[in-house]
C-alpha positions as CSV (number, residue, x, y, z in Angstrom):
1,M,35.8,-36.6,118.8
2,D,39.7,-38.2,118.7
3,F,40.8,-36.6,122.2
4,T,44.0,-38.9,122.1
5,H,44.9,-37.0,118.9
6,L,43.4,-33.8,119.9
7,L,45.7,-33.5,123.1
8,R,48.7,-35.2,121.6
9,P,51.8,-33.5,123.2
10,A,53.7,-31.1,121.2
11,G,56.6,-30.5,123.3
12,F,58.1,-31.8,126.8
13,D,56.0,-29.2,128.6
14,D,52.8,-30.8,126.9
15,I,53.7,-34.2,128.3
16,V,51.2,-35.4,131.4
17,G,53.2,-37.0,134.2
18,Q,56.4,-38.5,133.9
19,E,57.8,-35.5,135.6
20,H,61.2,-37.5,136.4
21,L,62.0,-37.7,132.8
22,V,60.6,-34.5,131.1
23,Q,60.7,-31.6,133.6
24,E,63.3,-29.2,132.8
25,G,66.8,-30.1,134.1
26,M,65.9,-34.1,133.8
27,P,68.5,-36.0,132.2
28,L,66.5,-37.6,129.4
29,R,65.2,-34.0,128.5
30,L,68.7,-32.5,128.7
31,L,70.1,-35.0,126.4
32,C,67.5,-34.4,123.6
33,E,67.7,-30.8,123.8
34,K,71.5,-31.4,123.4
35,E,70.8,-33.6,120.7
36,A,72.8,-36.6,122.6
37,L,70.2,-38.9,123.4
38,G,71.4,-42.5,122.5
39,H,69.4,-45.7,121.8
40,S,66.7,-45.9,124.5
41,F,63.9,-48.3,125.7
42,F,60.9,-47.1,127.7
43,Y,58.7,-49.5,129.7
44,G,55.8,-48.9,131.8
45,P,51.8,-49.5,131.9
46,A,49.5,-49.1,128.9
47,G,48.5,-45.3,128.1
48,V,51.2,-43.4,130.2
49,G,52.8,-41.7,127.1
50,K,55.3,-43.8,125.7
51,T,54.8,-43.4,122.2
52,S,54.0,-39.5,122.6
53,L,57.3,-39.3,124.4
54,A,59.2,-40.7,121.6
55,R,57.2,-38.4,119.2
56,V,58.4,-35.3,121.4
57,I,61.8,-36.7,121.2
58,A,61.7,-36.9,117.4
59,K,60.4,-33.2,117.1
60,S,63.0,-32.0,119.8
61,M,66.0,-33.8,118.0
62,Q,64.4,-32.7,114.4
63,L,64.6,-36.4,113.5
64,P,62.3,-38.3,110.7
65,F,60.0,-40.4,112.7
66,Y,59.2,-44.2,111.8
67,E,56.7,-45.9,114.0
68,L,56.8,-49.7,113.9
69,N,55.5,-52.6,116.0
70,A,57.5,-55.7,116.7
71,T,54.4,-57.8,116.4
72,S,54.1,-57.2,112.6
73,L,57.5,-56.1,111.8
74,K,59.3,-57.2,108.8
75,I,63.1,-57.1,108.5
76,E,62.7,-55.8,105.0
77,Q,60.8,-52.8,106.4
78,L,63.9,-52.0,108.5
79,R,66.3,-52.1,105.5
80,K,64.5,-50.1,103.4
81,I,64.7,-47.3,106.3
82,F,68.7,-48.1,106.4
83,E,69.1,-47.8,102.7
84,Q,67.2,-44.6,102.5
85,Y,69.3,-42.9,105.1
86,K,72.6,-44.8,104.2
87,N,74.4,-41.6,102.9
88,A,72.0,-38.9,104.7
89,L,73.3,-36.2,106.8
90,Q,70.3,-36.5,109.1
91,K,69.3,-40.3,110.7
92,P,66.0,-41.1,111.4
93,L,64.2,-42.3,114.7
94,I,62.8,-45.7,114.5
95,F,60.4,-46.3,117.3
96,I,59.3,-49.9,117.9
97,D,56.5,-50.6,120.1
98,E,56.1,-54.1,121.7
99,V,59.8,-54.2,121.7
100,H,60.0,-57.3,123.8
101,R,58.7,-59.4,121.0
102,L,61.5,-58.6,118.8
103,S,63.0,-61.8,117.5
104,K,66.6,-62.6,117.8
105,N,66.9,-62.1,113.8
106,Q,65.3,-58.7,114.1
107,Q,67.8,-57.7,117.1
108,E,70.5,-58.8,114.9
109,V,69.6,-56.6,112.0
110,L,69.4,-53.8,114.4
111,L,72.7,-54.1,115.8
112,P,74.9,-52.9,113.2
113,V,73.1,-49.6,113.0
114,M,72.9,-49.2,116.4
115,E,76.6,-49.6,116.4
116,N,77.3,-47.0,113.8
117,N,74.7,-44.8,115.2
118,S,73.2,-44.2,111.4
119,V,69.7,-44.3,113.1
120,L,68.3,-43.9,116.5
121,V,66.2,-46.7,118.0
122,I,63.7,-46.0,120.5
123,G,61.8,-49.0,121.9
124,A,58.5,-49.1,124.4
125,S,56.9,-52.2,126.0
126,T,54.6,-52.8,128.9
127,E,57.2,-55.0,130.4
128,N,60.9,-54.5,131.0
129,P,62.4,-55.3,127.7
130,F,65.9,-55.8,128.7
131,F,65.0,-59.4,129.9
132,S,64.1,-60.2,126.4
133,L,66.8,-58.2,124.6
134,T,70.5,-59.7,123.6
135,S,73.2,-58.4,125.7
136,A,74.6,-56.6,122.8
137,I,71.5,-54.5,122.4
138,R,71.5,-53.6,126.0
139,S,74.8,-52.6,126.3
140,R,74.2,-50.0,123.7
141,S,70.9,-48.9,125.0
142,M,69.5,-46.8,127.8
143,L,66.6,-47.9,129.9
144,F,63.8,-45.4,131.1
145,E,60.8,-46.3,133.1
146,L,57.6,-44.3,132.5
147,K,55.0,-44.5,135.7
148,P,51.4,-44.6,136.3
149,I,49.7,-41.3,135.6
150,S,48.7,-39.8,138.9
151,N,45.0,-38.9,139.6
152,E,45.8,-35.2,139.7
153,S,47.6,-35.2,136.2
154,L,44.9,-37.2,134.9
155,H,42.1,-34.5,136.2
156,N,44.2,-31.8,134.7
157,L,44.2,-33.7,131.4
158,L,40.7,-34.0,131.6
159,L,39.9,-30.7,132.3
160,R,41.8,-29.7,129.1
161,A,39.6,-32.5,127.1
162,I,36.5,-31.2,128.3
163,L,37.7,-27.2,127.5
164,K,38.8,-28.2,124.0
165,G,35.7,-30.3,123.2
166,D,33.0,-28.1,124.8
167,I,31.6,-31.1,126.8
168,A,28.8,-30.9,129.3
169,I,30.0,-33.2,132.1
170,E,28.6,-34.0,135.8
171,N,31.3,-33.6,138.7
172,D,30.8,-37.0,140.0
173,A,31.4,-38.6,136.2
174,K,34.4,-36.4,135.9
175,E,35.7,-38.1,139.3
176,Y,34.7,-41.5,137.9
177,L,36.6,-40.8,134.7
178,V,39.8,-40.3,136.7
179,L,39.4,-42.7,139.5
180,S,38.7,-45.6,137.4
181,S,41.3,-45.0,134.8
182,G,44.1,-46.7,136.6
183,G,46.6,-44.4,135.7
184,D,45.9,-44.9,131.9
185,A,45.4,-41.5,130.0
186,R,44.3,-43.3,126.7
187,A,41.7,-45.3,128.5
188,M,40.2,-42.3,130.0
189,L,40.0,-40.0,126.7
190,K,38.6,-43.0,124.9
191,L,35.7,-43.3,127.5
192,L,35.3,-39.5,127.4
193,E,35.2,-39.8,123.7
194,F,32.5,-42.8,123.7
195,A,30.5,-41.0,126.3
196,S,30.5,-38.0,124.4
197,N,29.3,-39.4,121.3
198,A,26.3,-41.1,123.3
199,A,24.9,-38.1,124.9
200,N,25.0,-34.5,125.2
201,T,25.4,-34.3,128.9
202,I,27.9,-37.2,130.4
203,T,26.5,-38.5,133.7
204,L,28.1,-41.2,136.0
205,A,25.5,-43.6,135.1
206,L,26.1,-43.5,131.3
207,L,30.2,-43.8,132.3
208,K,29.2,-46.9,134.4
209,S,27.0,-48.3,131.6
210,L,30.3,-48.0,129.2
211,R,32.7,-49.1,132.1
212,P,31.3,-51.0,134.8
213,N,34.4,-51.6,136.6
214,A,37.7,-49.7,137.4
215,L,40.5,-50.7,135.5
216,Q,43.1,-52.4,137.0
217,A,47.0,-51.6,137.0
218,G,47.3,-55.1,135.5
219,S,49.7,-57.4,137.3
220,S,51.1,-58.5,134.1
221,E,52.5,-55.4,133.5
222,A,55.9,-54.1,134.3
223,G,56.6,-53.3,137.9
224,V,52.9,-53.2,138.8
225,H,53.2,-57.2,139.0
226,Y,56.1,-57.2,141.3
227,D,54.8,-54.3,143.3
228,L,51.5,-56.0,144.0
229,A,52.9,-59.4,144.8
230,S,55.4,-57.8,147.4
231,A,52.7,-55.6,148.7
232,M,50.7,-59.0,149.4
233,I,53.6,-60.8,150.8
234,K,54.8,-57.9,153.3
235,S,51.0,-57.6,154.1
236,I,51.0,-61.4,155.1
237,R,54.2,-60.9,157.0
238,G,53.1,-58.2,159.3
239,S,50.0,-60.5,159.7
240,D,47.6,-58.0,158.2
241,A,45.0,-60.2,156.7
242,D,42.7,-57.1,155.3
243,S,45.6,-55.8,153.5
244,A,46.6,-59.1,152.3
245,I,43.4,-60.0,150.9
246,Y,42.8,-56.9,149.1
247,Y,46.2,-57.0,147.3
248,L,45.3,-61.0,146.4
249,A,42.1,-59.5,145.0
250,R,43.9,-56.8,143.0
251,L,46.5,-59.6,141.4
252,I,43.5,-62.1,140.5
253,E,41.6,-58.9,139.0
254,G,44.8,-58.1,137.3
255,G,45.0,-61.3,135.4
256,E,47.8,-63.0,137.6
257,S,47.7,-66.7,137.2
258,A,46.6,-68.5,140.5
259,E,49.7,-70.6,140.2
260,F,52.0,-68.0,140.4
261,I,50.5,-66.7,143.4
262,A,50.6,-69.9,145.3
263,R,54.2,-70.2,144.4
264,R,54.9,-67.2,146.4
265,L,52.8,-68.5,149.2
266,V,54.6,-71.5,149.3
267,I,58.1,-69.5,149.6
268,L,56.4,-67.4,152.2
269,A,55.4,-70.3,154.3
270,S,58.8,-71.4,154.7
271,E,60.8,-68.0,154.8
272,D,58.5,-65.9,157.2
273,V,56.3,-68.5,158.9
274,G,58.9,-71.5,159.1
275,N,59.0,-73.8,162.0
276,A,56.9,-71.4,164.1
277,N,54.0,-73.3,162.2
278,P,55.2,-76.1,160.2
279,Q,51.8,-77.0,158.9
280,A,51.7,-73.7,156.7
281,L,54.1,-75.1,154.2
282,T,51.8,-78.2,154.0
283,L,48.5,-76.3,153.6
284,T,50.6,-73.8,150.6
285,T,51.9,-76.8,149.0
286,S,48.5,-78.4,148.8
287,T,47.1,-74.8,147.8
288,L,49.6,-75.0,144.8
289,T,48.3,-78.4,143.9
290,S,44.7,-77.6,144.2
291,V,44.6,-74.3,142.2
292,S,46.4,-75.9,139.3
293,K,43.8,-78.4,139.0
294,I,40.8,-76.2,139.4
295,G,41.6,-72.6,138.2
296,Y,39.7,-69.6,138.4
297,P,37.0,-68.8,139.7
298,E,36.8,-71.3,142.4
299,A,40.8,-71.0,142.8
300,R,40.2,-67.6,144.5
301,I,38.5,-69.2,147.7
302,I,41.5,-71.7,148.0
303,L,44.4,-68.6,147.9
304,A,42.1,-66.7,150.3
305,Q,42.0,-69.5,152.7
306,A,45.7,-69.9,152.4
307,V,46.3,-66.0,153.0
308,I,44.3,-65.7,155.9
309,Y,46.1,-68.8,157.4
310,L,49.5,-67.3,156.8
311,C,48.4,-64.0,158.2
312,A,46.8,-65.9,161.4
313,S,50.1,-68.0,161.7
314,P,52.9,-67.0,164.2
315,K,56.0,-65.9,162.2
316,S,59.7,-66.9,162.5
317,N,62.4,-66.2,159.8
318,A,65.0,-68.6,161.8
319,A,65.5,-70.9,158.8
320,Y,65.8,-68.2,156.3
321,L,68.5,-66.7,158.3
322,A,70.2,-70.2,159.2
323,I,70.7,-71.1,155.5
324,N,71.7,-67.8,154.4
325,K,74.3,-67.6,157.3
326,A,75.7,-71.3,156.3
327,L,76.1,-70.3,152.7
328,Q,77.9,-66.9,153.2
329,S,80.2,-68.9,155.7
330,V,81.0,-71.6,152.8
331,R,81.0,-68.8,150.4
332,D,83.9,-66.9,152.9
333,G,86.1,-69.9,152.7
334,K,85.0,-71.9,155.9
335,I,85.6,-75.2,154.4
336,L,85.8,-77.5,157.4
337,E,87.2,-81.4,157.4
338,I,84.5,-83.8,158.0
339,P,84.8,-85.7,161.2
340,K,85.8,-89.5,160.5
341,N,83.1,-90.6,162.9
342,I,80.1,-89.1,160.5
343,S,81.9,-89.7,157.3
344,Q,81.7,-92.9,155.3
345,Q,84.5,-94.6,157.3
346,N,82.2,-94.4,160.1
347,E,85.3,-94.8,162.6
348,G,83.9,-94.1,166.0
349,Y,80.4,-93.1,164.9
350,L,77.7,-93.4,167.9
351,Y,74.1,-94.6,166.8
352,P,71.9,-91.8,168.5
353,H,69.2,-94.7,168.5
354,D,71.2,-96.7,170.8
355,F,71.3,-94.0,173.6
356,G,67.9,-93.3,173.7
357,G,67.7,-90.9,170.7
358,Y,70.5,-88.5,171.4
359,V,74.3,-88.9,172.4
360,K,77.1,-86.2,172.0
361,Q,79.6,-86.6,169.4
362,E,81.4,-84.6,167.0
363,Y,79.3,-83.3,164.1
364,L,81.9,-80.5,162.9
365,S,85.7,-80.1,163.3
366,E,85.3,-76.4,164.8
367,P,82.0,-75.1,166.6
368,L,79.9,-72.9,164.1
369,Q,76.4,-71.7,165.0
370,F,73.6,-70.6,162.4
371,V,70.7,-71.6,163.8
372,E,68.7,-69.6,166.3
373,L,65.3,-70.5,167.0
374,K,62.8,-68.2,168.3
375,E,60.4,-68.6,171.3
376,I,57.5,-68.4,168.7
377,G,54.6,-70.8,168.5
378,Y,55.8,-74.4,167.7
379,E,59.3,-73.4,167.1
380,K,59.4,-72.5,171.0
381,K,58.8,-76.0,171.4
382,M,61.4,-77.4,169.2
383,K,64.2,-74.9,170.8
384,E,63.0,-76.2,174.2
385,W,63.5,-79.9,173.0
386,L,67.0,-79.5,171.8
387,Q,67.8,-77.4,175.1
388,A,66.4,-80.5,177.2
389,I,68.4,-83.1,175.4
390,K,71.6,-81.5,175.3
391,S,71.7,-80.6,178.9
């Protein structure tokens, strides 16, 4: 039994999740009900209802619906549709999946009909398509994000499927269907379909034989990619090693490249650990080199070592704050004349090594302060040394 077809929503009220878009009174729904929706692009994880939403919109606005995929789309296909509705009173809704894969030529073909509104274009992608679309397309469109479906909404959808299919299923199997689907309604319904075809009663053991591991909200998908990376970085910054290792595991299982993770760790080593533990930058740079040479699965161990090391390191963002303050000062127009003694003219320059390593002289034509070292880790020693030589 094809549950994805059987439970396909007929209207906005049938859509599972996405309340921020489809609930009564929400802007997207209001625009559709007033037949005033413009060209739009949907992005979000797989199985959250992007195609279903486009179908409901076509039905709500009473528009002919054409479903295309950018990976196999031919320009001639588009031109045939345009020609068919050239002088028609009704315009079609052209839905393009994987819209981030549209070539520049395909986008140029779409642009004139988007400009004159002779068709309604809706695109969908698991990635934010605005990064791959031309500025001309972006300026004529709206962007809507669809989010992973909550476990509560998945559970309600599952109950509807069980009722429609008259399926015998054990309670722990219901729970596994929801929790292992990672917010993906299609994945849940497909597993239910395969299991119902395999046995008269669906058990947890049966489901685990078909799907041994829970699906991940893959890190390559829009939003989740950055949410997981952000969660890992914030956990390291907060010195919570268990949380950081968990999010590292999520990134790895979601298919994230070892190099991407390592690059983020290198940045954090300077931004958040800084001179409180200068060795952190050396270790994370070595991590980046190592994982690029070794790859998975062994790279996971190197990444884990670096993450734990960073969690256990004292933290200072003094360097991060200092350069930001200095940059802002320059941008605000604070352009000072370079003193002659430290310019190429060397007029009156005092060579510090001739004075035991430090000598007081003019380095700025007026006093400015950006660097505020903290009394944390090795940075405390640095601060004490600078104070000592200047006193």
